[in-house]
C-alpha atoms as an extended CHARMM CRD file, in Angstrom:
* protein
*
       192  EXT
         1         1  MET       CA              0.0000000000        0.0000000000        0.0000000000  PROA      1               0.0000000000
         2         2  SER       CA              1.2670000000        3.4590000000       -0.8940000000  PROA      2               0.0000000000
         3         3  MET       CA              0.0310000000        7.0330000000       -0.7930000000  PROA      3               0.0000000000
         4         4  VAL       CA              0.1860000000        8.0660000000       -4.4650000000  PROA      4               0.0000000000
         5         5  SER       CA              0.2510000000       11.6750000000       -5.6600000000  PROA      5               0.0000000000
         6         6  GLU       CA              1.1220000000       11.3660000000       -9.3450000000  PROA      6               0.0000000000
         7         7  ILE       CA              1.1280000000        8.8800000000      -12.2300000000  PROA      7               0.0000000000
         8         8  ILE       CA              3.4520000000        9.4070000000      -15.2140000000  PROA      8               0.0000000000
         9         9  LEU       CA              2.7670000000        7.4720000000      -18.4520000000  PROA      9               0.0000000000
        10        10  ILE       CA              5.2400000000        7.1550000000      -21.3380000000  PROA      10              0.0000000000
        11        11  PHE       CA              3.9850000000        5.5850000000      -24.5740000000  PROA      11              0.0000000000
        12        12  GLY       CA              5.7880000000        4.1400000000      -27.5710000000  PROA      12              0.0000000000
        13        13  GLY       CA              6.2170000000        6.2070000000      -30.7230000000  PROA      13              0.0000000000
        14        14  ASN       CA              3.2800000000        4.7670000000      -32.7080000000  PROA      14              0.0000000000
        15        15  THR       CA              0.6720000000        5.0340000000      -29.9990000000  PROA      15              0.0000000000
        16        16  THR       CA             -2.8110000000        6.1300000000      -31.0090000000  PROA      16              0.0000000000
        17        17  GLN       CA             -4.3820000000        7.9260000000      -28.0850000000  PROA      17              0.0000000000
        18        18  GLU       CA             -7.9560000000        7.9760000000      -29.4210000000  PROA      18              0.0000000000
        19        19  GLY       CA            -10.7090000000        6.4300000000      -27.3320000000  PROA      19              0.0000000000
        20        20  ILE       CA            -11.4420000000        6.1740000000      -23.6170000000  PROA      20              0.0000000000
        21        21  HSD       CA             -8.4070000000        5.6310000000      -21.3890000000  PROA      21              0.0000000000
        22        22  THR       CA             -9.0720000000        4.3300000000      -17.8700000000  PROA      22              0.0000000000
        23        23  ILE       CA             -6.7560000000        3.9860000000      -14.8910000000  PROA      23              0.0000000000
        24        24  TYR       CA             -7.8630000000        1.9470000000      -11.9040000000  PROA      24              0.0000000000
        25        25  ALA       CA             -6.5740000000        1.8200000000       -8.3290000000  PROA      25              0.0000000000
        26        26  SER       CA             -6.8620000000       -1.4890000000       -6.5390000000  PROA      26              0.0000000000
        27        27  ASN       CA             -5.6170000000       -3.3750000000       -3.5160000000  PROA      27              0.0000000000
        28        28  THR       CA             -5.5790000000       -6.6500000000       -5.4920000000  PROA      28              0.0000000000
        29        29  SER       CA             -3.8280000000       -7.3770000000       -8.7640000000  PROA      29              0.0000000000
        30        30  GLY       CA             -5.8550000000       -7.4580000000      -11.9790000000  PROA      30              0.0000000000
        31        31  LEU       CA             -9.4100000000       -6.2890000000      -12.5580000000  PROA      31              0.0000000000
        32        32  ILE       CA            -11.8810000000       -8.2810000000      -10.4860000000  PROA      32              0.0000000000
        33        33  GLY       CA            -14.5650000000       -5.7210000000       -9.6280000000  PROA      33              0.0000000000
        34        34  ASN       CA            -13.1490000000       -4.1380000000       -6.4530000000  PROA      34              0.0000000000
        35        35  GLU       CA            -11.0770000000       -1.4700000000       -8.1810000000  PROA      35              0.0000000000
        36        36  THR       CA            -11.7000000000        2.2910000000       -8.1440000000  PROA      36              0.0000000000
        37        37  ILE       CA            -11.5320000000        4.4420000000      -11.2670000000  PROA      37              0.0000000000
        38        38  ILE       CA             -9.0070000000        7.2190000000      -10.6380000000  PROA      38              0.0000000000
        39        39  TYR       CA             -8.8870000000        8.5200000000      -14.2310000000  PROA      39              0.0000000000
        40        40  ARG       CA            -11.1320000000        8.1350000000      -17.2890000000  PROA      40              0.0000000000
        41        41  ASN       CA            -10.9950000000       10.4070000000      -20.3270000000  PROA      41              0.0000000000
        42        42  GLU       CA            -10.6270000000       10.4740000000      -24.1210000000  PROA      42              0.0000000000
        43        43  SER       CA             -7.2450000000       12.1590000000      -23.8680000000  PROA      43              0.0000000000
        44        44  LEU       CA             -4.3780000000       10.8970000000      -21.7670000000  PROA      44              0.0000000000
        45        45  PRO       CA             -1.8940000000       13.4070000000      -20.3480000000  PROA      45              0.0000000000
        46        46  SER       CA              1.6260000000       12.2640000000      -19.5580000000  PROA      46              0.0000000000
        47        47  GLU       CA              1.1740000000       13.3120000000      -15.9010000000  PROA      47              0.0000000000
        48        48  ILE       CA             -1.9450000000       12.6920000000      -13.8180000000  PROA      48              0.0000000000
        49        49  ASN       CA             -2.1750000000       14.1950000000      -10.3260000000  PROA      49              0.0000000000
        50        50  ILE       CA             -4.1410000000       12.1350000000       -7.8120000000  PROA      50              0.0000000000
        51        51  SER       CA             -4.3330000000       11.5700000000       -4.0740000000  PROA      51              0.0000000000
        52        52  ALA       CA             -5.0720000000        7.9420000000       -3.2600000000  PROA      52              0.0000000000
        53        53  VAL       CA             -3.9320000000        5.0900000000       -1.0510000000  PROA      53              0.0000000000
        54        54  LEU       CA             -3.4900000000        1.9800000000       -3.1850000000  PROA      54              0.0000000000
        55        55  ARG       CA             -1.4490000000       -1.0920000000       -3.9020000000  PROA      55              0.0000000000
        56        56  TYR       CA             -1.8750000000       -1.5680000000       -7.6720000000  PROA      56              0.0000000000
        57        57  ILE       CA             -2.3610000000        0.6680000000      -10.7080000000  PROA      57              0.0000000000
        58        58  VAL       CA             -4.1230000000       -0.9030000000      -13.7050000000  PROA      58              0.0000000000
        59        59  TYR       CA             -4.1650000000        0.9210000000      -17.0480000000  PROA      59              0.0000000000
        60        60  ALA       CA             -6.9220000000       -0.0480000000      -19.5050000000  PROA      60              0.0000000000
        61        61  PRO       CA             -6.1920000000        1.3740000000      -22.9820000000  PROA      61              0.0000000000
        62        62  PRO       CA             -8.9030000000        2.1180000000      -25.5540000000  PROA      62              0.0000000000
        63        63  THR       CA            -10.0350000000       -0.9720000000      -27.4420000000  PROA      63              0.0000000000
        64        64  GLN       CA             -8.7690000000        0.1310000000      -30.8380000000  PROA      64              0.0000000000
        65        65  ARG       CA             -6.1800000000       -1.1800000000      -33.2300000000  PROA      65              0.0000000000
        66        66  ASN       CA             -2.6680000000        0.1750000000      -33.6130000000  PROA      66              0.0000000000
        67        67  ILE       CA             -2.2240000000        1.0320000000      -29.9830000000  PROA      67              0.0000000000
        68        68  SER       CA              1.2840000000        0.2580000000      -28.9080000000  PROA      68              0.0000000000
        69        69  GLU       CA              2.2250000000       -0.7580000000      -25.4150000000  PROA      69              0.0000000000
        70        70  VAL       CA              2.8550000000        1.5720000000      -22.5370000000  PROA      70              0.0000000000
        71        71  CYS       CA              6.6330000000        1.8190000000      -22.3190000000  PROA      71              0.0000000000
        72        72  GLU       CA              6.8000000000        3.0070000000      -18.7400000000  PROA      72              0.0000000000
        73        73  ILE       CA              4.5320000000        3.9090000000      -15.8340000000  PROA      73              0.0000000000
        74        74  GLY       CA              6.0200000000        6.0400000000      -13.0870000000  PROA      74              0.0000000000
        75        75  ILE       CA              4.2710000000        6.3620000000       -9.7490000000  PROA      75              0.0000000000
        76        76  ALA       CA              5.1440000000        9.1710000000       -7.3490000000  PROA      76              0.0000000000
        77        77  GLY       CA              4.2430000000        8.4590000000       -3.7670000000  PROA      77              0.0000000000
        78        78  CYS       CA              5.3620000000        7.1190000000       -0.3930000000  PROA      78              0.0000000000
        79        79  PRO       CA              4.5930000000        4.1910000000        1.8670000000  PROA      79              0.0000000000
        80        80  PRO       CA              1.6150000000        5.1480000000        4.0760000000  PROA      80              0.0000000000
        81        81  SER       CA              3.9000000000        5.6740000000        7.0860000000  PROA      81              0.0000000000
        82        82  ASN       CA              6.1730000000        8.2470000000        5.3830000000  PROA      82              0.0000000000
        83        83  PHE       CA              6.0360000000       11.6900000000        3.7530000000  PROA      83              0.0000000000
        84        84  GLY       CA              8.2820000000       14.4880000000        2.5100000000  PROA      84              0.0000000000
        85        85  PRO       CA             10.9820000000       14.6440000000       -0.1550000000  PROA      85              0.0000000000
        86        86  LEU       CA             12.1440000000       11.0960000000       -0.9300000000  PROA      86              0.0000000000
        87        87  CYS       CA              9.7090000000        9.8270000000        1.7500000000  PROA      87              0.0000000000
        88        88  THR       CA             12.3190000000       10.3900000000        4.4820000000  PROA      88              0.0000000000
        89        89  LYS       CA              9.9910000000       11.7090000000        7.2220000000  PROA      89              0.0000000000
        90        90  LEU       CA              7.7090000000        9.5070000000        9.3200000000  PROA      90              0.0000000000
        91        91  CYS       CA              4.0080000000       10.3050000000        9.5990000000  PROA      91              0.0000000000
        92        92  PRO       CA              2.9000000000       11.3240000000       13.1110000000  PROA      92              0.0000000000
        93        93  VAL       CA              2.3530000000        8.3110000000       15.3600000000  PROA      93              0.0000000000
        94        94  ASN       CA             -1.1950000000        9.3300000000       16.3130000000  PROA      94              0.0000000000
        95        95  CYS       CA             -2.5080000000        9.5780000000       12.7220000000  PROA      95              0.0000000000
        96        96  SER       CA             -5.4690000000        7.3940000000       11.8590000000  PROA      96              0.0000000000
        97        97  GLY       CA             -4.0840000000        6.1790000000        8.5370000000  PROA      97              0.0000000000
        98        98  PRO       CA             -1.6050000000        7.7910000000        6.1450000000  PROA      98              0.0000000000
        99        99  CYS       CA             -0.5470000000       11.4350000000        6.2290000000  PROA      99              0.0000000000
       100       100  ASP       CA             -0.3720000000       14.0660000000        3.4810000000  PROA      100             0.0000000000
       101       101  LEU       CA              2.7030000000       13.5010000000        1.2920000000  PROA      101             0.0000000000
       102       102  LYS       CA              3.8730000000       17.1280000000        1.5070000000  PROA      102             0.0000000000
       103       103  THR       CA              2.7730000000       18.4670000000        4.9030000000  PROA      103             0.0000000000
       104       104  GLY       CA              2.5680000000       15.3620000000        7.1000000000  PROA      104             0.0000000000
       105       105  HSD       CA             -0.9470000000       16.3750000000        8.2160000000  PROA      105             0.0000000000
       106       106  CYS       CA             -3.1660000000       13.4540000000        9.2080000000  PROA      106             0.0000000000
       107       107  ILE       CA             -5.6390000000       12.9330000000        6.3430000000  PROA      107             0.0000000000
       108       108  PHE       CA             -8.1200000000       10.7150000000        8.1900000000  PROA      108             0.0000000000
       109       109  GLY       CA             -7.9290000000       12.3690000000       11.6100000000  PROA      109             0.0000000000
       110       110  CYS       CA             -6.3200000000       11.2630000000       14.8560000000  PROA      110             0.0000000000
       111       111  LEU       CA             -6.3050000000        8.1680000000       17.0470000000  PROA      111             0.0000000000
       112       112  ASN       CA             -7.6450000000        8.0380000000       20.6290000000  PROA      112             0.0000000000
       113       113  GLY       CA             -8.8640000000       11.6420000000       20.7910000000  PROA      113             0.0000000000
       114       114  TRP       CA             -5.5510000000       13.3130000000       19.8920000000  PROA      114             0.0000000000
       115       115  LEU       CA             -5.9700000000       16.7510000000       18.3020000000  PROA      115             0.0000000000
       116       116  GLY       CA             -4.2840000000       18.9900000000       15.7210000000  PROA      116             0.0000000000
       117       117  GLU       CA             -3.3530000000       18.6860000000       12.0540000000  PROA      117             0.0000000000
       118       118  THR       CA             -0.5070000000       16.3160000000       12.9220000000  PROA      118             0.0000000000
       119       119  CYS       CA             -2.2550000000       14.8190000000       15.9850000000  PROA      119             0.0000000000
       120       120  GLU       CA              0.3600000000       16.3640000000       18.2640000000  PROA      120             0.0000000000
       121       121  LEU       CA             -2.0550000000       17.6060000000       20.9430000000  PROA      121             0.0000000000
       122       122  ASP       CA             -2.6070000000       15.2950000000       23.9070000000  PROA      122             0.0000000000
       123       123  PRO       CA             -6.3740000000       15.1340000000       24.6060000000  PROA      123             0.0000000000
       124       124  THR       CA             -5.7240000000       15.2180000000       28.3660000000  PROA      124             0.0000000000
       125       125  CYS       CA             -4.1580000000       18.7000000000       28.0390000000  PROA      125             0.0000000000
       126       126  TYR       CA             -6.3390000000       20.3420000000       25.3790000000  PROA      126             0.0000000000
       127       127  HSD       CA            -10.0130000000       21.1310000000       25.1330000000  PROA      127             0.0000000000
       128       128  ILE       CA            -11.5770000000       22.1350000000       21.8120000000  PROA      128             0.0000000000
       129       129  THR       CA            -14.2820000000       24.8180000000       21.9760000000  PROA      129             0.0000000000
       130       130  LEU       CA            -17.4300000000       25.0160000000       19.8430000000  PROA      130             0.0000000000
       131       131  THR       CA            -15.5940000000       27.5090000000       17.5900000000  PROA      131             0.0000000000
       132       132  GLU       CA            -12.7900000000       24.9280000000       17.1580000000  PROA      132             0.0000000000
       133       133  ILE       CA            -10.2000000000       26.7680000000       19.2400000000  PROA      133             0.0000000000
       134       134  TYR       CA             -7.7840000000       24.6430000000       21.2860000000  PROA      134             0.0000000000
       135       135  VAL       CA             -7.6700000000       25.6680000000       24.9580000000  PROA      135             0.0000000000
       136       136  LEU       CA             -4.6020000000       24.4990000000       26.9010000000  PROA      136             0.0000000000
       137       137  LYS       CA             -5.3560000000       22.8170000000       30.2440000000  PROA      137             0.0000000000
       138       138  CYS       CA             -1.7950000000       21.7090000000       31.1740000000  PROA      138             0.0000000000
       139       139  SER       CA              1.1370000000       23.8620000000       32.2740000000  PROA      139             0.0000000000
       140       140  PRO       CA              4.0130000000       24.2860000000       29.7890000000  PROA      140             0.0000000000
       141       141  GLU       CA              6.9100000000       21.8480000000       30.1560000000  PROA      141             0.0000000000
       142       142  ILE       CA             10.3850000000       23.1750000000       29.2640000000  PROA      142             0.0000000000
       143       143  TYR       CA             12.8440000000       20.5610000000       27.9560000000  PROA      143             0.0000000000
       144       144  GLN       CA             15.6690000000       22.8030000000       26.7120000000  PROA      144             0.0000000000
       145       145  VAL       CA             16.7120000000       26.4720000000       26.5990000000  PROA      145             0.0000000000
       146       146  TYR       CA             19.4190000000       27.1210000000       24.0180000000  PROA      146             0.0000000000
       147       147  PRO       CA             21.8830000000       28.6880000000       24.4320000000  PROA      147             0.0000000000
       148       148  SER       CA             22.0650000000       28.2870000000       28.1890000000  PROA      148             0.0000000000
       149       149  SER       CA             23.9790000000       31.5810000000       28.5690000000  PROA      149             0.0000000000
       150       150  GLY       CA             24.7270000000       34.7900000000       26.6760000000  PROA      150             0.0000000000
       151       151  PRO       CA             26.2550000000       38.2660000000       27.0110000000  PROA      151             0.0000000000
       152       152  ILE       CA             25.1630000000       40.3530000000       29.9900000000  PROA      152             0.0000000000
       153       153  ASN       CA             23.7920000000       43.1510000000       27.7980000000  PROA      153             0.0000000000
       154       154  GLY       CA             21.3960000000       40.7450000000       26.0190000000  PROA      154             0.0000000000
       155       155  GLY       CA             20.5120000000       40.4910000000       22.3540000000  PROA      155             0.0000000000
       156       156  THR       CA             20.8560000000       36.7030000000       22.1860000000  PROA      156             0.0000000000
       157       157  LEU       CA             18.3410000000       34.6890000000       20.1640000000  PROA      157             0.0000000000
       158       158  VAL       CA             17.0080000000       32.0050000000       22.5110000000  PROA      158             0.0000000000
       159       159  THR       CA             15.2050000000       28.8110000000       21.4680000000  PROA      159             0.0000000000
       160       160  ILE       CA             12.9580000000       27.0690000000       23.9700000000  PROA      160             0.0000000000
       161       161  THR       CA             11.7130000000       23.5400000000       23.2660000000  PROA      161             0.0000000000
       162       162  GLY       CA              9.1890000000       21.6020000000       25.2940000000  PROA      162             0.0000000000
       163       163  LYS       CA              5.5730000000       20.6210000000       25.4710000000  PROA      163             0.0000000000
       164       164  TYR       CA              2.3450000000       22.6780000000       25.6600000000  PROA      164             0.0000000000
       165       165  LEU       CA              4.1460000000       25.9050000000       24.6990000000  PROA      165             0.0000000000
       166       166  GLY       CA              1.3600000000       27.4460000000       22.6000000000  PROA      166             0.0000000000
       167       167  ASN       CA              0.3240000000       27.9440000000       18.9980000000  PROA      167             0.0000000000
       168       168  VAL       CA              1.5250000000       30.3390000000       16.2940000000  PROA      168             0.0000000000
       169       169  ASN       CA             -1.0600000000       33.0870000000       16.9670000000  PROA      169             0.0000000000
       170       170  ASP       CA             -0.9850000000       32.8170000000       20.7810000000  PROA      170             0.0000000000
       171       171  ASP       CA              0.2020000000       35.7420000000       22.9070000000  PROA      171             0.0000000000
       172       172  ILE       CA              3.1890000000       34.1930000000       24.6950000000  PROA      172             0.0000000000
       173       173  PHE       CA              5.1400000000       35.7280000000       27.5640000000  PROA      173             0.0000000000
       174       174  VAL       CA              8.7060000000       34.5350000000       28.3390000000  PROA      174             0.0000000000
       175       175  ASP       CA             10.6780000000       35.7390000000       31.3640000000  PROA      175             0.0000000000
       176       176  LEU       CA             14.3240000000       34.7230000000       31.8800000000  PROA      176             0.0000000000
       177       177  LYS       CA             15.4990000000       35.5620000000       35.4230000000  PROA      177             0.0000000000
       178       178  GLY       CA             13.2640000000       38.6150000000       35.6340000000  PROA      178             0.0000000000
       179       179  VAL       CA             13.9810000000       39.9190000000       32.1050000000  PROA      179             0.0000000000
       180       180  GLU       CA             11.0620000000       39.8400000000       29.6610000000  PROA      180             0.0000000000
       181       181  CYS       CA             11.9760000000       38.4840000000       26.2200000000  PROA      181             0.0000000000
       182       182  GLN       CA             11.0070000000       40.5610000000       23.1950000000  PROA      182             0.0000000000
       183       183  ASN       CA              9.5930000000       39.3190000000       19.8440000000  PROA      183             0.0000000000
       184       184  VAL       CA              8.5040000000       35.8950000000       21.1110000000  PROA      184             0.0000000000
       185       185  THR       CA              7.2100000000       33.7010000000       18.2760000000  PROA      185             0.0000000000
       186       186  VAL       CA              6.1950000000       30.0550000000       17.9790000000  PROA      186             0.0000000000
       187       187  GLN       CA              8.2270000000       28.1960000000       15.3320000000  PROA      187             0.0000000000
       188       188  THR       CA              6.7190000000       24.7300000000       15.7830000000  PROA      188             0.0000000000
       189       189  PRO       CA              3.2150000000       24.7280000000       17.2950000000  PROA      189             0.0000000000
       190       190  TYR       CA              3.1900000000       23.6790000000       20.9640000000  PROA      190             0.0000000000
       191       191  THR       CA              6.8230000000       22.4570000000       20.9550000000  PROA      191             0.0000000000
       192       192  LYS       CA              9.2920000000       25.2320000000       19.9480000000  PROA      192             0.0000000000
């Protein structure tokens, strides 16, 4: 099973592209009635953008004479547990199914009540309001402050990582030994 985002077809030189071309997605090999049509048209572009979880691609050419074979079919996608360039990043562990190939957002929601686009919000520490705003119930946990020291006159960019730190649009206050930090922004929601 793979999360597929694109199909690339390359035909031989004498291919007639007249007639109805159909591409099926299936979890079993061959056409046995359980497949899903992901493309059907009279013309056939060389690149077809889709978003589907599947195991097999079946191409059914038009039933006309003088149609040469498909020389190559390229499939762009990742295993359902990965995303990103070259499928090097793992989908979030609390996703209910595969994640989006580019963003890593959980396509089919979250497991066990977890919240957020990447299911990063522990349901025991967040409450979602009727207007779909996440309200934090747990105190922030600080795992690291980097760098741990700086010049006495300030001006050092500080990165704080942890848990339950807030979202991008939240008004966040940071105090380091009685000195209020300026220009506080969230880089990674709730964690950095």
